[in-house]
PDB file of N, CA, C and O in Angstrom:
ATOM      1  N   MET A   1      32.037 -38.953  -1.968  1.00  0.00           N
ATOM      2  CA  MET A   1      31.741 -37.603  -2.429  1.00  0.00           C
ATOM      3  C   MET A   1      30.270 -37.448  -2.795  1.00  0.00           C
ATOM      4  O   MET A   1      29.646 -36.452  -2.431  1.00  0.00           O
ATOM      5  N   ILE A   2      29.712 -38.415  -3.506  1.00  0.00           N
ATOM      6  CA  ILE A   2      28.301 -38.361  -3.893  1.00  0.00           C
ATOM      7  C   ILE A   2      27.413 -38.459  -2.660  1.00  0.00           C
ATOM      8  O   ILE A   2      26.372 -37.807  -2.580  1.00  0.00           O
ATOM      9  N   LYS A   3      27.830 -39.277  -1.700  1.00  0.00           N
ATOM     10  CA  LYS A   3      27.056 -39.393  -0.463  1.00  0.00           C
ATOM     11  C   LYS A   3      26.992 -38.048   0.260  1.00  0.00           C
ATOM     12  O   LYS A   3      25.953 -37.687   0.812  1.00  0.00           O
ATOM     13  N   LEU A   4      28.094 -37.315   0.256  1.00  0.00           N
ATOM     14  CA  LEU A   4      28.138 -36.007   0.901  1.00  0.00           C
ATOM     15  C   LEU A   4      27.208 -35.017   0.202  1.00  0.00           C
ATOM     16  O   LEU A   4      26.478 -34.273   0.857  1.00  0.00           O
ATOM     17  N   LEU A   5      27.239 -35.013  -1.132  1.00  0.00           N
ATOM     18  CA  LEU A   5      26.348 -34.126  -1.893  1.00  0.00           C
ATOM     19  C   LEU A   5      24.874 -34.464  -1.658  1.00  0.00           C
ATOM     20  O   LEU A   5      24.041 -33.569  -1.509  1.00  0.00           O
ATOM     21  N   MET A   6      24.561 -35.757  -1.626  1.00  0.00           N
ATOM     22  CA  MET A   6      23.187 -36.195  -1.362  1.00  0.00           C
ATOM     23  C   MET A   6      22.751 -35.788   0.043  1.00  0.00           C
ATOM     24  O   MET A   6      21.608 -35.377   0.244  1.00  0.00           O
ATOM     25  N   LEU A   7      23.648 -35.899   1.002  1.00  0.00           N
ATOM     26  CA  LEU A   7      23.354 -35.508   2.378  1.00  0.00           C
ATOM     27  C   LEU A   7      23.089 -33.997   2.462  1.00  0.00           C
ATOM     28  O   LEU A   7      22.167 -33.568   3.156  1.00  0.00           O
ATOM     29  N   ILE A   8      23.888 -33.199   1.765  1.00  0.00           N
ATOM     30  CA  ILE A   8      23.698 -31.754   1.743  1.00  0.00           C
ATOM     31  C   ILE A   8      22.368 -31.412   1.083  1.00  0.00           C
ATOM     32  O   ILE A   8      21.627 -30.564   1.579  1.00  0.00           O
ATOM     33  N   LEU A   9      22.065 -32.066  -0.031  1.00  0.00           N
ATOM     34  CA  LEU A   9      20.806 -31.833  -0.726  1.00  0.00           C
ATOM     35  C   LEU A   9      19.618 -32.202   0.162  1.00  0.00           C
ATOM     36  O   LEU A   9      18.642 -31.456   0.234  1.00  0.00           O
ATOM     37  N   LEU A  10      19.694 -33.328   0.824  1.00  0.00           N
ATOM     38  CA  LEU A  10      18.630 -33.762   1.724  1.00  0.00           C
ATOM     39  C   LEU A  10      18.462 -32.775   2.884  1.00  0.00           C
ATOM     40  O   LEU A  10      17.341 -32.467   3.288  1.00  0.00           O
ATOM     41  N   GLY A  11      19.571 -32.288   3.408  1.00  0.00           N
ATOM     42  CA  GLY A  11      19.510 -31.300   4.492  1.00  0.00           C
ATOM     43  C   GLY A  11      18.860 -30.003   4.028  1.00  0.00           C
ATOM     44  O   GLY A  11      18.070 -29.411   4.763  1.00  0.00           O
ATOM     45  N   PHE A  12      19.183 -29.560   2.825  1.00  0.00           N
ATOM     46  CA  PHE A  12      18.585 -28.338   2.282  1.00  0.00           C
ATOM     47  C   PHE A  12      17.079 -28.499   2.081  1.00  0.00           C
ATOM     48  O   PHE A  12      16.308 -27.602   2.421  1.00  0.00           O
ATOM     49  N   VAL A  13      16.661 -29.633   1.533  1.00  0.00           N
ATOM     50  CA  VAL A  13      15.227 -29.886   1.322  1.00  0.00           C
ATOM     51  C   VAL A  13      14.499 -29.916   2.670  1.00  0.00           C
ATOM     52  O   VAL A  13      13.421 -29.338   2.804  1.00  0.00           O
ATOM     53  N   GLY A  14      15.074 -30.576   3.649  1.00  0.00           N
ATOM     54  CA  GLY A  14      14.456 -30.626   4.973  1.00  0.00           C
ATOM     55  C   GLY A  14      14.358 -29.250   5.613  1.00  0.00           C
ATOM     56  O   GLY A  14      13.338 -28.894   6.203  1.00  0.00           O
ATOM     57  N   TYR A  15      15.435 -28.482   5.486  1.00  0.00           N
ATOM     58  CA  TYR A  15      15.452 -27.124   6.031  1.00  0.00           C
ATOM     59  C   TYR A  15      14.378 -26.259   5.365  1.00  0.00           C
ATOM     60  O   TYR A  15      13.683 -25.502   6.043  1.00  0.00           O
ATOM     61  N   SER A  16      14.241 -26.370   4.045  1.00  0.00           N
ATOM     62  CA  SER A  16      13.235 -25.599   3.312  1.00  0.00           C
ATOM     63  C   SER A  16      11.826 -25.984   3.744  1.00  0.00           C
ATOM     64  O   SER A  16      10.960 -25.118   3.874  1.00  0.00           O
ATOM     65  N   MET A  17      11.592 -27.251   3.963  1.00  0.00           N
ATOM     66  CA  MET A  17      10.268 -27.709   4.397  1.00  0.00           C
ATOM     67  C   MET A  17       9.930 -27.173   5.785  1.00  0.00           C
ATOM     68  O   MET A  17       8.800 -26.752   6.033  1.00  0.00           O
ATOM     69  N   ILE A  18      10.891 -27.188   6.673  1.00  0.00           N
ATOM     70  CA  ILE A  18      10.659 -26.688   8.029  1.00  0.00           C
ATOM     71  C   ILE A  18      10.361 -25.190   7.998  1.00  0.00           C
ATOM     72  O   ILE A  18       9.461 -24.723   8.697  1.00  0.00           O
ATOM     73  N   LEU A  19      11.110 -24.435   7.193  1.00  0.00           N
ATOM     74  CA  LEU A  19      10.840 -23.001   7.078  1.00  0.00           C
ATOM     75  C   LEU A  19       9.458 -22.741   6.493  1.00  0.00           C
ATOM     76  O   LEU A  19       8.780 -21.798   6.901  1.00  0.00           O
ATOM     77  N   GLY A  20       9.035 -23.567   5.541  1.00  0.00           N
ATOM     78  CA  GLY A  20       7.711 -23.425   4.939  1.00  0.00           C
ATOM     79  C   GLY A  20       6.595 -23.641   5.955  1.00  0.00           C
ATOM     80  O   GLY A  20       5.538 -23.017   5.867  1.00  0.00           O
ATOM     81  N   ILE A  21       6.831 -24.507   6.896  1.00  0.00           N
ATOM     82  CA  ILE A  21       5.829 -24.763   7.944  1.00  0.00           C
ATOM     83  C   ILE A  21       5.822 -23.632   8.967  1.00  0.00           C
ATOM     84  O   ILE A  21       4.760 -23.175   9.392  1.00  0.00           O
ATOM     85  N   ILE A  22       7.009 -23.186   9.359  1.00  0.00           N
ATOM     86  CA  ILE A  22       7.123 -22.150  10.382  1.00  0.00           C
ATOM     87  C   ILE A  22       6.668 -20.789   9.857  1.00  0.00           C
ATOM     88  O   ILE A  22       5.917 -20.084  10.531  1.00  0.00           O
ATOM     89  N   ARG A  23       7.124 -20.412   8.650  1.00  0.00           N
ATOM     90  CA  ARG A  23       6.793 -19.104   8.091  1.00  0.00           C
ATOM     91  C   ARG A  23       6.088 -19.271   6.747  1.00  0.00           C
ATOM     92  O   ARG A  23       6.721 -19.122   5.702  1.00  0.00           O
ATOM     93  N   PRO A  24       4.788 -19.579   6.753  1.00  0.00           N
ATOM     94  CA  PRO A  24       4.087 -19.721   5.472  1.00  0.00           C
ATOM     95  C   PRO A  24       4.021 -18.385   4.741  1.00  0.00           C
ATOM     96  O   PRO A  24       3.943 -17.325   5.362  1.00  0.00           O
ATOM     97  N   LYS A  25       4.055 -18.452   3.417  1.00  0.00           N
ATOM     98  CA  LYS A  25       4.000 -17.239   2.606  1.00  0.00           C
ATOM     99  C   LYS A  25       2.617 -16.622   2.712  1.00  0.00           C
ATOM    100  O   LYS A  25       1.638 -17.299   3.025  1.00  0.00           O
ATOM    101  N   GLU A  26       2.556 -15.305   2.441  1.00  0.00           N
ATOM    102  CA  GLU A  26       1.278 -14.600   2.485  1.00  0.00           C
ATOM    103  C   GLU A  26       0.346 -15.163   1.433  1.00  0.00           C
ATOM    104  O   GLU A  26       0.773 -15.569   0.352  1.00  0.00           O
ATOM    105  N   LYS A  27      -0.933 -15.181   1.768  1.00  0.00           N
ATOM    106  CA  LYS A  27      -1.924 -15.648   0.807  1.00  0.00           C
ATOM    107  C   LYS A  27      -2.060 -14.630  -0.305  1.00  0.00           C
ATOM    108  O   LYS A  27      -2.108 -13.425  -0.059  1.00  0.00           O
ATOM    109  N   ARG A  28      -2.121 -15.114  -1.506  1.00  0.00           N
ATOM    110  CA  ARG A  28      -2.284 -14.218  -2.654  1.00  0.00           C
ATOM    111  C   ARG A  28      -3.770 -14.092  -2.948  1.00  0.00           C
ATOM    112  O   ARG A  28      -4.543 -15.027  -2.740  1.00  0.00           O
ATOM    113  N   GLY A  29      -4.155 -12.914  -3.440  1.00  0.00           N
ATOM    114  CA  GLY A  29      -5.553 -12.701  -3.803  1.00  0.00           C
ATOM    115  C   GLY A  29      -6.448 -12.575  -2.589  1.00  0.00           C
ATOM    116  O   GLY A  29      -7.621 -12.945  -2.637  1.00  0.00           O
ATOM    117  N   GLY A  30      -5.901 -12.055  -1.501  1.00  0.00           N
ATOM    118  CA  GLY A  30      -6.708 -11.874  -0.297  1.00  0.00           C
ATOM    119  C   GLY A  30      -7.712 -10.750  -0.462  1.00  0.00           C
ATOM    120  O   GLY A  30      -7.918 -10.239  -1.563  1.00  0.00           O
ATOM    121  N   LYS A  31      -8.326 -10.376   0.632  1.00  0.00           N
ATOM    122  CA  LYS A  31      -9.324  -9.312   0.579  1.00  0.00           C
ATOM    123  C   LYS A  31      -8.688  -7.986   0.214  1.00  0.00           C
ATOM    124  O   LYS A  31      -7.581  -7.669   0.650  1.00  0.00           O
ATOM    125  N   ILE A  32      -9.394  -7.224  -0.585  1.00  0.00           N
ATOM    126  CA  ILE A  32      -8.946  -5.896  -0.982  1.00  0.00           C
ATOM    127  C   ILE A  32      -9.615  -4.892  -0.054  1.00  0.00           C
ATOM    128  O   ILE A  32     -10.819  -4.986   0.184  1.00  0.00           O
ATOM    129  N   PRO A  33      -8.856  -3.926   0.479  1.00  0.00           N
ATOM    130  CA  PRO A  33      -9.477  -2.914   1.333  1.00  0.00           C
ATOM    131  C   PRO A  33     -10.634  -2.225   0.619  1.00  0.00           C
ATOM    132  O   PRO A  33     -10.645  -2.123  -0.607  1.00  0.00           O
ATOM    133  N   ARG A  34     -11.603  -1.754   1.391  1.00  0.00           N
ATOM    134  CA  ARG A  34     -12.839  -1.189   0.854  1.00  0.00           C
ATOM    135  C   ARG A  34     -12.598  -0.013  -0.087  1.00  0.00           C
ATOM    136  O   ARG A  34     -13.324   0.129  -1.070  1.00  0.00           O
ATOM    137  N   ASN A  35     -11.609   0.832   0.177  1.00  0.00           N
ATOM    138  CA  ASN A  35     -11.389   2.014  -0.639  1.00  0.00           C
ATOM    139  C   ASN A  35     -10.444   1.753  -1.817  1.00  0.00           C
ATOM    140  O   ASN A  35      -9.992   2.697  -2.465  1.00  0.00           O
ATOM    141  N   ARG A  36     -10.146   0.487  -2.096  1.00  0.00           N
ATOM    142  CA  ARG A  36      -9.248   0.148  -3.199  1.00  0.00           C
ATOM    143  C   ARG A  36      -9.905  -0.883  -4.104  1.00  0.00           C
ATOM    144  O   ARG A  36     -10.835  -1.580  -3.699  1.00  0.00           O
ATOM    145  N   SER A  37      -9.421  -0.968  -5.308  1.00  0.00           N
ATOM    146  CA  SER A  37      -9.895  -1.974  -6.246  1.00  0.00           C
ATOM    147  C   SER A  37      -8.686  -2.741  -6.766  1.00  0.00           C
ATOM    148  O   SER A  37      -7.550  -2.436  -6.403  1.00  0.00           O
ATOM    149  N   ARG A  38      -8.926  -3.716  -7.598  1.00  0.00           N
ATOM    150  CA  ARG A  38      -7.817  -4.481  -8.180  1.00  0.00           C
ATOM    151  C   ARG A  38      -6.964  -3.596  -9.084  1.00  0.00           C
ATOM    152  O   ARG A  38      -5.793  -3.891  -9.319  1.00  0.00           O
ATOM    153  N   ASP A  39      -7.547  -2.516  -9.589  1.00  0.00           N
ATOM    154  CA  ASP A  39      -6.810  -1.611 -10.461  1.00  0.00           C
ATOM    155  C   ASP A  39      -5.984  -0.602  -9.669  1.00  0.00           C
ATOM    156  O   ASP A  39      -5.156   0.104 -10.246  1.00  0.00           O
ATOM    157  N   GLY A  40      -6.191  -0.526  -8.383  1.00  0.00           N
ATOM    158  CA  GLY A  40      -5.469   0.437  -7.553  1.00  0.00           C
ATOM    159  C   GLY A  40      -6.439   1.390  -6.881  1.00  0.00           C
ATOM    160  O   GLY A  40      -7.656   1.215  -6.954  1.00  0.00           O
ATOM    161  N   GLU A  41      -5.898   2.378  -6.240  1.00  0.00           N
ATOM    162  CA  GLU A  41      -6.701   3.334  -5.483  1.00  0.00           C
ATOM    163  C   GLU A  41      -6.896   4.613  -6.291  1.00  0.00           C
ATOM    164  O   GLU A  41      -6.027   5.002  -7.072  1.00  0.00           O
ATOM    165  N   LYS A  42      -8.027   5.254  -6.099  1.00  0.00           N
ATOM    166  CA  LYS A  42      -8.331   6.497  -6.804  1.00  0.00           C
ATOM    167  C   LYS A  42      -7.359   7.594  -6.345  1.00  0.00           C
ATOM    168  O   LYS A  42      -7.074   7.746  -5.157  1.00  0.00           O
ATOM    169  N   MET A  43      -6.868   8.342  -7.319  1.00  0.00           N
ATOM    170  CA  MET A  43      -5.946   9.443  -7.035  1.00  0.00           C
ATOM    171  C   MET A  43      -6.711  10.762  -7.134  1.00  0.00           C
ATOM    172  O   MET A  43      -7.596  10.912  -7.977  1.00  0.00           O
ATOM    173  N   VAL A  44      -6.368  11.707  -6.276  1.00  0.00           N
ATOM    174  CA  VAL A  44      -6.979  13.032  -6.296  1.00  0.00           C
ATOM    175  C   VAL A  44      -5.869  14.084  -6.351  1.00  0.00           C
ATOM    176  O   VAL A  44      -4.733  13.841  -5.944  1.00  0.00           O
ATOM    177  N   GLU A  45      -6.237  15.261  -6.868  1.00  0.00           N
ATOM    178  CA  GLU A  45      -5.263  16.343  -6.995  1.00  0.00           C
ATOM    179  C   GLU A  45      -5.562  17.433  -5.975  1.00  0.00           C
ATOM    180  O   GLU A  45      -6.706  17.859  -5.816  1.00  0.00           O
ATOM    181  N   ASP A  46      -4.531  17.869  -5.298  1.00  0.00           N
ATOM    182  CA  ASP A  46      -4.634  18.982  -4.361  1.00  0.00           C
ATOM    183  C   ASP A  46      -4.808  20.257  -5.185  1.00  0.00           C
ATOM    184  O   ASP A  46      -3.950  20.574  -6.010  1.00  0.00           O
ATOM    185  N   PRO A  47      -5.927  21.010  -4.973  1.00  0.00           N
ATOM    186  CA  PRO A  47      -6.149  22.208  -5.772  1.00  0.00           C
ATOM    187  C   PRO A  47      -5.179  23.345  -5.454  1.00  0.00           C
ATOM    188  O   PRO A  47      -5.037  24.276  -6.247  1.00  0.00           O
ATOM    189  N   GLN A  48      -4.531  23.282  -4.335  1.00  0.00           N
ATOM    190  CA  GLN A  48      -3.606  24.352  -3.933  1.00  0.00           C
ATOM    191  C   GLN A  48      -2.228  24.183  -4.573  1.00  0.00           C
ATOM    192  O   GLN A  48      -1.711  25.113  -5.192  1.00  0.00           O
ATOM    193  N   CYS A  49      -1.634  22.996  -4.424  1.00  0.00           N
ATOM    194  CA  CYS A  49      -0.262  22.809  -4.912  1.00  0.00           C
ATOM    195  C   CYS A  49      -0.160  21.889  -6.129  1.00  0.00           C
ATOM    196  O   CYS A  49       0.900  21.800  -6.748  1.00  0.00           O
ATOM    197  N   GLY A  50      -1.251  21.205  -6.476  1.00  0.00           N
ATOM    198  CA  GLY A  50      -1.251  20.350  -7.654  1.00  0.00           C
ATOM    199  C   GLY A  50      -0.697  18.957  -7.448  1.00  0.00           C
ATOM    200  O   GLY A  50      -0.509  18.223  -8.418  1.00  0.00           O
ATOM    201  N   THR A  51      -0.432  18.574  -6.217  1.00  0.00           N
ATOM    202  CA  THR A  51       0.097  17.252  -5.910  1.00  0.00           C
ATOM    203  C   THR A  51      -0.996  16.200  -6.050  1.00  0.00           C
ATOM    204  O   THR A  51      -2.120  16.406  -5.593  1.00  0.00           O
ATOM    205  N   PHE A  52      -0.667  15.069  -6.683  1.00  0.00           N
ATOM    206  CA  PHE A  52      -1.591  13.941  -6.758  1.00  0.00           C
ATOM    207  C   PHE A  52      -1.260  12.982  -5.628  1.00  0.00           C
ATOM    208  O   PHE A  52      -0.091  12.714  -5.349  1.00  0.00           O
ATOM    209  N   LEU A  53      -2.311  12.460  -4.971  1.00  0.00           N
ATOM    210  CA  LEU A  53      -2.104  11.518  -3.888  1.00  0.00           C
ATOM    211  C   LEU A  53      -3.289  10.581  -3.793  1.00  0.00           C
ATOM    212  O   LEU A  53      -4.370  10.916  -4.276  1.00  0.00           O
ATOM    213  N   PRO A  54      -3.117   9.394  -3.175  1.00  0.00           N
ATOM    214  CA  PRO A  54      -4.239   8.464  -3.000  1.00  0.00           C
ATOM    215  C   PRO A  54      -5.315   9.091  -2.123  1.00  0.00           C
ATOM    216  O   PRO A  54      -5.008   9.809  -1.170  1.00  0.00           O
ATOM    217  N   ILE A  55      -6.557   8.821  -2.443  1.00  0.00           N
ATOM    218  CA  ILE A  55      -7.677   9.434  -1.717  1.00  0.00           C
ATOM    219  C   ILE A  55      -7.649   9.060  -0.228  1.00  0.00           C
ATOM    220  O   ILE A  55      -8.115   9.836   0.606  1.00  0.00           O
ATOM    221  N   SER A  56      -7.110   7.888   0.112  1.00  0.00           N
ATOM    222  CA  SER A  56      -7.067   7.488   1.525  1.00  0.00           C
ATOM    223  C   SER A  56      -6.058   8.315   2.325  1.00  0.00           C
ATOM    224  O   SER A  56      -6.172   8.398   3.548  1.00  0.00           O
ATOM    225  N   ASP A  57      -5.075   8.927   1.661  1.00  0.00           N
ATOM    226  CA  ASP A  57      -4.080   9.758   2.341  1.00  0.00           C
ATOM    227  C   ASP A  57      -4.462  11.236   2.342  1.00  0.00           C
ATOM    228  O   ASP A  57      -3.841  12.038   3.040  1.00  0.00           O
ATOM    229  N   ALA A  58      -5.480  11.597   1.563  1.00  0.00           N
ATOM    230  CA  ALA A  58      -5.854  13.001   1.407  1.00  0.00           C
ATOM    231  C   ALA A  58      -6.703  13.494   2.576  1.00  0.00           C
ATOM    232  O   ALA A  58      -7.374  12.718   3.256  1.00  0.00           O
ATOM    233  N   ILE A  59      -6.650  14.811   2.784  1.00  0.00           N
ATOM    234  CA  ILE A  59      -7.482  15.473   3.792  1.00  0.00           C
ATOM    235  C   ILE A  59      -8.673  16.064   3.041  1.00  0.00           C
ATOM    236  O   ILE A  59      -8.514  16.957   2.209  1.00  0.00           O
ATOM    237  N   ALA A  60      -9.856  15.558   3.341  1.00  0.00           N
ATOM    238  CA  ALA A  60     -11.071  16.020   2.661  1.00  0.00           C
ATOM    239  C   ALA A  60     -11.661  17.207   3.418  1.00  0.00           C
ATOM    240  O   ALA A  60     -11.704  17.223   4.648  1.00  0.00           O
ATOM    241  N   ALA A  61     -12.117  18.205   2.649  1.00  0.00           N
ATOM    242  CA  ALA A  61     -12.742  19.375   3.270  1.00  0.00           C
ATOM    243  C   ALA A  61     -13.734  19.981   2.285  1.00  0.00           C
ATOM    244  O   ALA A  61     -13.517  19.974   1.073  1.00  0.00           O
ATOM    245  N   LYS A  62     -14.832  20.508   2.836  1.00  0.00           N
ATOM    246  CA  LYS A  62     -15.809  21.208   2.006  1.00  0.00           C
ATOM    247  C   LYS A  62     -15.518  22.692   2.096  1.00  0.00           C
ATOM    248  O   LYS A  62     -15.485  23.282   3.177  1.00  0.00           O
ATOM    249  N   VAL A  63     -15.308  23.280   0.919  1.00  0.00           N
ATOM    250  CA  VAL A  63     -15.040  24.708   0.836  1.00  0.00           C
ATOM    251  C   VAL A  63     -16.043  25.290  -0.148  1.00  0.00           C
ATOM    252  O   VAL A  63     -16.096  24.890  -1.310  1.00  0.00           O
ATOM    253  N   ASN A  64     -16.840  26.242   0.333  1.00  0.00           N
ATOM    254  CA  ASN A  64     -17.899  26.851  -0.484  1.00  0.00           C
ATOM    255  C   ASN A  64     -18.841  25.809  -1.070  1.00  0.00           C
ATOM    256  O   ASN A  64     -19.276  25.941  -2.214  1.00  0.00           O
ATOM    257  N   GLY A  65     -19.161  24.772  -0.296  1.00  0.00           N
ATOM    258  CA  GLY A  65     -20.106  23.749  -0.718  1.00  0.00           C
ATOM    259  C   GLY A  65     -19.523  22.677  -1.623  1.00  0.00           C
ATOM    260  O   GLY A  65     -20.240  21.751  -2.002  1.00  0.00           O
ATOM    261  N   GLN A  66     -18.265  22.767  -1.979  1.00  0.00           N
ATOM    262  CA  GLN A  66     -17.627  21.759  -2.829  1.00  0.00           C
ATOM    263  C   GLN A  66     -16.595  20.983  -2.026  1.00  0.00           C
ATOM    264  O   GLN A  66     -15.872  21.545  -1.203  1.00  0.00           O
ATOM    265  N   GLU A  67     -16.542  19.683  -2.280  1.00  0.00           N
ATOM    266  CA  GLU A  67     -15.558  18.856  -1.571  1.00  0.00           C
ATOM    267  C   GLU A  67     -14.233  18.894  -2.323  1.00  0.00           C
ATOM    268  O   GLU A  67     -14.183  18.665  -3.531  1.00  0.00           O
ATOM    269  N   HIS A  68     -13.170  19.183  -1.594  1.00  0.00           N
ATOM    270  CA  HIS A  68     -11.822  19.218  -2.143  1.00  0.00           C
ATOM    271  C   HIS A  68     -10.947  18.293  -1.306  1.00  0.00           C
ATOM    272  O   HIS A  68     -11.257  18.004  -0.150  1.00  0.00           O
ATOM    273  N   PHE A  69      -9.844  17.830  -1.908  1.00  0.00           N
ATOM    274  CA  PHE A  69      -8.901  16.958  -1.214  1.00  0.00           C
ATOM    275  C   PHE A  69      -7.534  17.628  -1.200  1.00  0.00           C
ATOM    276  O   PHE A  69      -7.080  18.149  -2.219  1.00  0.00           O
ATOM    277  N   PHE A  70      -6.879  17.613  -0.040  1.00  0.00           N
ATOM    278  CA  PHE A  70      -5.611  18.304   0.147  1.00  0.00           C
ATOM    279  C   PHE A  70      -4.543  17.337   0.636  1.00  0.00           C
ATOM    280  O   PHE A  70      -4.835  16.332   1.283  1.00  0.00           O
ATOM    281  N   CYS A  71      -3.281  17.672   0.306  1.00  0.00           N
ATOM    282  CA  CYS A  71      -2.171  16.806   0.731  1.00  0.00           C
ATOM    283  C   CYS A  71      -1.736  17.112   2.159  1.00  0.00           C
ATOM    284  O   CYS A  71      -1.129  16.267   2.817  1.00  0.00           O
ATOM    285  N   SER A  72      -2.043  18.319   2.646  1.00  0.00           N
ATOM    286  CA  SER A  72      -1.634  18.684   4.005  1.00  0.00           C
ATOM    287  C   SER A  72      -2.575  19.744   4.563  1.00  0.00           C
ATOM    288  O   SER A  72      -3.354  20.360   3.835  1.00  0.00           O
ATOM    289  N   LYS A  73      -2.483  19.937   5.871  1.00  0.00           N
ATOM    290  CA  LYS A  73      -3.288  20.980   6.515  1.00  0.00           C
ATOM    291  C   LYS A  73      -2.835  22.363   6.064  1.00  0.00           C
ATOM    292  O   LYS A  73      -3.634  23.297   6.002  1.00  0.00           O
ATOM    293  N   LYS A  74      -1.560  22.485   5.753  1.00  0.00           N
ATOM    294  CA  LYS A  74      -1.017  23.756   5.280  1.00  0.00           C
ATOM    295  C   LYS A  74      -1.686  24.157   3.963  1.00  0.00           C
ATOM    296  O   LYS A  74      -2.089  25.309   3.803  1.00  0.00           O
ATOM    297  N   CYS A  75      -1.808  23.215   3.017  1.00  0.00           N
ATOM    298  CA  CYS A  75      -2.455  23.508   1.730  1.00  0.00           C
ATOM    299  C   CYS A  75      -3.931  23.844   1.937  1.00  0.00           C
ATOM    300  O   CYS A  75      -4.457  24.747   1.287  1.00  0.00           O
ATOM    301  N   LEU A  76      -4.592  23.132   2.828  1.00  0.00           N
ATOM    302  CA  LEU A  76      -6.001  23.419   3.130  1.00  0.00           C
ATOM    303  C   LEU A  76      -6.148  24.829   3.675  1.00  0.00           C
ATOM    304  O   LEU A  76      -7.033  25.572   3.248  1.00  0.00           O
ATOM    305  N   LYS A  77      -5.290  25.202   4.613  1.00  0.00           N
ATOM    306  CA  LYS A  77      -5.341  26.526   5.218  1.00  0.00           C
ATOM    307  C   LYS A  77      -5.091  27.615   4.160  1.00  0.00           C
ATOM    308  O   LYS A  77      -5.799  28.622   4.131  1.00  0.00           O
ATOM    309  N   GLU A  78      -4.092  27.417   3.295  1.00  0.00           N
ATOM    310  CA  GLU A  78      -3.797  28.395   2.263  1.00  0.00           C
ATOM    311  C   GLU A  78      -4.929  28.506   1.240  1.00  0.00           C
ATOM    312  O   GLU A  78      -5.216  29.599   0.752  1.00  0.00           O
ATOM    313  N   PHE A  79      -5.573  27.382   0.914  1.00  0.00           N
ATOM    314  CA  PHE A  79      -6.680  27.384  -0.035  1.00  0.00           C
ATOM    315  C   PHE A  79      -7.869  28.161   0.542  1.00  0.00           C
ATOM    316  O   PHE A  79      -8.489  28.968  -0.150  1.00  0.00           O
ATOM    317  N   LYS A  80      -8.175  27.908   1.811  1.00  0.00           N
ATOM    318  CA  LYS A  80      -9.286  28.635   2.453  1.00  0.00           C
ATOM    319  C   LYS A  80      -8.972  30.120   2.537  1.00  0.00           C
ATOM    320  O   LYS A  80      -9.862  30.954   2.371  1.00  0.00           O
ATOM    321  N   LYS A  81      -7.724  30.454   2.791  1.00  0.00           N
ATOM    322  CA  LYS A  81      -7.318  31.865   2.893  1.00  0.00           C
ATOM    323  C   LYS A  81      -7.478  32.562   1.548  1.00  0.00           C
ATOM    324  O   LYS A  81      -7.864  33.730   1.506  1.00  0.00           O
ATOM    325  N   ALA A  82      -7.190  31.866   0.445  1.00  0.00           N
ATOM    326  CA  ALA A  82      -7.273  32.455  -0.892  1.00  0.00           C
ATOM    327  C   ALA A  82      -8.723  32.596  -1.366  1.00  0.00           C
ATOM    328  O   ALA A  82      -8.988  33.358  -2.296  1.00  0.00           O
ATOM    329  N   GLN A  83      -9.656  31.885  -0.751  1.00  0.00           N
ATOM    330  CA  GLN A  83     -11.064  31.938  -1.175  1.00  0.00           C
ATOM    331  C   GLN A  83     -11.753  33.156  -0.697  1.00  0.00           C
ATOM    332  O   GLN A  83     -12.938  33.342  -0.972  1.00  0.00           O
TER     333      GLN A  83
END
């Protein structure tokens, strides 16, 4: 019985080692994308609907000389129409 348990344990350890070689885990602390920091990404508010979203997902547009960020083309269009 003990021999069987030892054999199972040895098989599990071997299997785990093989998986570790085949599929290594992702490296931690890798490069951070340019528009992000360790604290996270800057959030902006859509002036039309008030939605907050990451700046990388926002649609940037200059309206009346000021830069605004929008969550969608629809909000941008409505904002320009209201100006």
